[in-house]
TIRO-2110 file (N, C-alpha, C; in Angstrom, 1 decimal):
// TIRO-2110
10.8, 10.5, 16.4, N, 1, A
9.5, 10.0, 16.3, CA, 1, A
9.4, 9.0, 15.2, C, 1, A
8.6, 7.9, 15.4, N, 2, A
8.6, 6.7, 14.5, CA, 2, A
7.2, 6.1, 14.4, C, 2, A
7.0, 5.4, 13.5, N, 3, A
5.7, 4.5, 13.2, CA, 3, A
5.9, 3.2, 12.9, C, 3, A
5.1, 2.3, 13.5, N, 4, A
5.2, 1.0, 13.2, CA, 4, A
3.9, 0.5, 12.7, C, 4, A
3.7, -0.5, 11.7, N, 5, A
2.6, -0.9, 11.2, CA, 5, A
2.6, -2.4, 11.3, C, 5, A
1.4, -3.1, 11.5, N, 6, A
1.1, -4.3, 11.3, CA, 6, A
0.4, -4.6, 10.1, C, 6, A
0.9, -5.3, 9.0, N, 7, A
0.6, -5.3, 7.7, CA, 7, A
0.1, -6.6, 7.4, C, 7, A
-1.1, -6.9, 6.8, N, 8, A
-1.4, -8.1, 6.1, CA, 8, A
-1.4, -8.2, 4.6, C, 8, A
-0.5, -8.7, 4.0, N, 9, A
-0.4, -8.7, 2.6, CA, 9, A
-1.4, -9.2, 1.7, C, 9, A
-2.1, -8.3, 0.8, N, 10, A
-3.3, -8.6, 0.0, CA, 10, A
-2.9, -9.6, -0.9, C, 10, A
-1.9, -9.9, -1.3, N, 11, A
-1.4, -11.0, -2.3, CA, 11, A
-1.5, -12.4, -1.7, C, 11, A
-0.6, -12.5, -0.6, N, 12, A
-0.5, -13.8, -0.2, CA, 12, A
-1.1, -14.1, 1.2, C, 12, A
-1.5, -13.0, 2.1, N, 13, A
-2.0, -12.9, 3.5, CA, 13, A
-1.1, -13.1, 4.5, C, 13, A
0.2, -13.0, 4.1, N, 14, A
1.3, -13.0, 5.3, CA, 14, A
1.1, -11.6, 6.1, C, 14, A
1.3, -11.8, 7.5, N, 15, A
1.3, -10.8, 8.4, CA, 15, A
2.6, -10.5, 8.9, C, 15, A
3.0, -9.2, 9.0, N, 16, A
4.4, -8.9, 9.4, CA, 16, A
4.3, -7.4, 9.8, C, 16, A
5.4, -7.0, 10.6, N, 17, A
5.4, -5.5, 11.3, CA, 17, A
6.6, -4.8, 10.1, C, 17, A
6.2, -3.6, 10.0, N, 18, A
7.0, -2.7, 9.4, CA, 18, A
7.2, -1.4, 10.1, C, 18, A
8.3, -0.7, 10.2, N, 19, A
8.3, 0.2, 10.9, CA, 19, A
9.4, 1.4, 9.9, C, 19, A
9.2, 2.8, 10.2, N, 20, A
9.9, 3.7, 9.6, CA, 20, A
9.9, 4.9, 10.4, C, 20, A
11.3, 5.5, 10.1, N, 21, A
11.2, 7.0, 10.9, CA, 21, A
10.3, 8.0, 10.3, C, 21, A
9.6, 8.7, 10.9, N, 22, A
8.8, 9.8, 10.3, CA, 22, A
9.4, 11.3, 10.3, C, 22, A
10.7, 11.3, 10.7, N, 23, A
11.3, 12.7, 10.7, CA, 23, A
11.7, 13.3, 9.5, C, 23, A
12.2, 12.2, 8.6, N, 24, A
12.8, 12.4, 7.4, CA, 24, A
13.9, 13.4, 7.4, C, 24, A
14.6, 13.4, 8.6, N, 25, A
15.9, 14.6, 8.9, CA, 25, A
15.3, 15.8, 9.1, C, 25, A
14.0, 16.0, 9.2, N, 26, A
13.4, 17.2, 9.7, CA, 26, A
12.9, 17.4, 11.1, C, 26, A
12.1, 18.3, 11.3, N, 27, A
11.3, 18.5, 12.6, CA, 27, A
10.4, 17.3, 12.8, C, 27, A
10.4, 16.8, 14.0, N, 28, A
9.4, 15.5, 14.2, CA, 28, A
7.9, 16.1, 13.8, C, 28, A
7.1, 15.2, 13.4, N, 29, A
5.7, 15.4, 13.1, CA, 29, A
4.9, 15.3, 14.6, C, 29, A
3.8, 15.8, 14.6, N, 30, A
3.0, 15.7, 15.9, CA, 30, A
2.4, 14.3, 16.0, C, 30, A
2.2, 13.8, 17.3, N, 31, A
1.4, 12.6, 17.4, CA, 31, A
0.1, 12.8, 17.1, C, 31, A
-0.5, 12.0, 16.5, N, 32, A
-2.0, 11.9, 15.9, CA, 32, A
-1.9, 12.5, 14.5, C, 32, A
-1.0, 13.0, 14.1, N, 33, A
-1.0, 13.5, 12.6, CA, 33, A
-1.0, 12.1, 11.6, C, 33, A
-1.7, 12.2, 10.6, N, 34, A
-1.9, 11.2, 9.6, CA, 34, A
-0.4, 10.8, 9.2, C, 34, A
0.1, 9.6, 9.1, N, 35, A
1.3, 9.2, 8.6, CA, 35, A
1.6, 9.4, 7.1, C, 35, A
2.7, 9.3, 6.6, N, 36, A
3.0, 9.4, 5.2, CA, 36, A
3.7, 8.1, 5.0, C, 36, A
3.5, 7.4, 4.1, N, 37, A
4.3, 6.4, 3.5, CA, 37, A
4.8, 6.7, 2.0, C, 37, A
6.4, 6.5, 2.3, N, 38, A
7.1, 6.8, 0.8, CA, 38, A
6.6, 5.7, -0.2, C, 38, A
6.4, 6.4, -1.4, N, 39, A
5.8, 5.6, -2.5, CA, 39, A
6.8, 5.5, -3.5, C, 39, A
8.0, 6.2, -3.5, N, 40, A
9.1, 6.1, -4.3, CA, 40, A
10.0, 5.0, -4.4, C, 40, A
10.2, 4.4, -2.9, N, 41, A
11.0, 3.3, -2.6, CA, 41, A
10.1, 2.2, -2.3, C, 41, A
10.2, 1.1, -2.9, N, 42, A
9.3, -0.1, -2.7, CA, 42, A
9.4, -0.6, -1.3, C, 42, A
8.1, -0.9, -0.6, N, 43, A
8.1, -1.7, 0.6, CA, 43, A
7.5, -2.9, 0.1, C, 43, A
8.2, -4.2, 0.3, N, 44, A
7.9, -5.6, -0.3, CA, 44, A
7.4, -6.4, 0.9, C, 44, A
6.5, -7.2, 0.5, N, 45, A
6.1, -8.5, 1.5, CA, 45, A
7.4, -9.3, 1.7, C, 45, A
7.6, -9.8, 3.0, N, 46, A
8.8, -10.7, 3.1, CA, 46, A
8.5, -12.2, 2.6, C, 46, A
7.3, -12.4, 2.4, N, 47, A
7.1, -13.7, 1.9, CA, 47, A
6.7, -13.9, 0.6, C, 47, A
6.1, -13.0, -0.1, N, 48, A
5.9, -13.1, -1.6, CA, 48, A
6.8, -12.1, -2.5, C, 48, A
7.2, -11.1, -1.9, N, 49, A
8.2, -10.0, -2.4, CA, 49, A
7.2, -9.0, -3.4, C, 49, A
6.0, -9.1, -3.3, N, 50, A
5.2, -8.2, -3.9, CA, 50, A
5.2, -6.8, -3.3, C, 50, A
5.3, -5.7, -4.2, N, 51, A
5.3, -4.4, -3.7, CA, 51, A
3.9, -3.9, -2.9, C, 51, A
3.9, -3.4, -1.8, N, 52, A
2.7, -3.2, -1.0, CA, 52, A
2.5, -1.5, -1.1, C, 52, A
3.4, -0.8, -1.4, N, 53, A
3.2, 0.7, -1.7, CA, 53, A
3.1, 1.6, -2.9, C, 53, A
2.6, 0.8, -3.9, N, 54, A
2.5, 1.5, -5.1, CA, 54, A
1.7, 2.7, -5.2, C, 54, A
0.9, 2.8, -4.0, N, 55, A
0.2, 4.2, -3.7, CA, 55, A
-0.3, 4.0, -2.1, C, 55, A
-0.3, 5.4, -1.6, N, 56, A
-0.9, 5.5, -0.2, CA, 56, A
-2.0, 4.7, 0.0, C, 56, A
-2.9, 4.9, -0.9, N, 57, A
-4.2, 4.1, -0.6, CA, 57, A
-4.2, 2.7, -0.5, C, 57, A
-3.3, 2.2, -1.5, N, 58, A
-3.0, 0.6, -1.4, CA, 58, A
-2.4, 0.2, -0.3, C, 58, A
-1.4, 1.0, 0.3, N, 59, A
-0.9, 0.5, 1.5, CA, 59, A
-1.7, 0.7, 2.6, C, 59, A
-2.6, 1.6, 2.8, N, 60, A
-3.5, 1.7, 3.8, CA, 60, A
-4.5, 0.7, 4.0, C, 60, A
-4.9, 0.1, 2.9, N, 61, A
-5.9, -1.0, 2.9, CA, 61, A
-5.2, -2.2, 3.4, C, 61, A
-3.9, -2.2, 3.5, N, 62, A
-3.3, -3.5, 4.0, CA, 62, A
-2.8, -3.5, 5.4, C, 62, A
-2.9, -2.2, 6.0, N, 63, A
-2.5, -1.9, 7.4, CA, 63, A
-3.4, -2.4, 8.2, C, 63, A
-3.2, -3.0, 9.3, N, 64, A
-4.1, -3.6, 10.3, CA, 64, A
-4.0, -2.8, 11.6, C, 64, A
-3.0, -2.4, 12.0, N, 65, A
-2.4, -1.6, 13.3, CA, 65, A
-1.4, -0.7, 13.1, C, 65, A
-1.5, 0.5, 13.7, N, 66, A
-0.5, 1.6, 13.4, CA, 66, A
-0.2, 2.0, 15.1, C, 66, A
1.2, 2.0, 15.3, N, 67, A
1.7, 2.4, 16.6, CA, 67, A
2.6, 3.6, 16.3, C, 67, A
2.5, 4.6, 17.0, N, 68, A
3.5, 5.7, 16.9, CA, 68, A
4.1, 5.8, 18.1, C, 68, A
5.3, 6.6, 18.3, N, 69, A
6.2, 6.9, 19.3, CA, 69, A
7.0, 8.2, 19.1, C, 69, A
7.3, 8.7, 20.3, N, 70, A
7.9, 10.0, 20.3, CA, 70, A
9.4, 9.8, 20.5, C, 70, A
END
């Protein structure tokens, strides 16, 4: 299972796609479950290189679209 986000950077306004594996090497999560974004490893804007995930709340404010697949 995976999840993809369309993100708009709050710092520079750049829009880009970001995806991550939601299984983390364990059992897959259910479709419709709220996604979890890792905050230990930085996710950076490809345009301005600012960190987008210093907290779950900050990341969620920048997400425009969420797509999940099994």
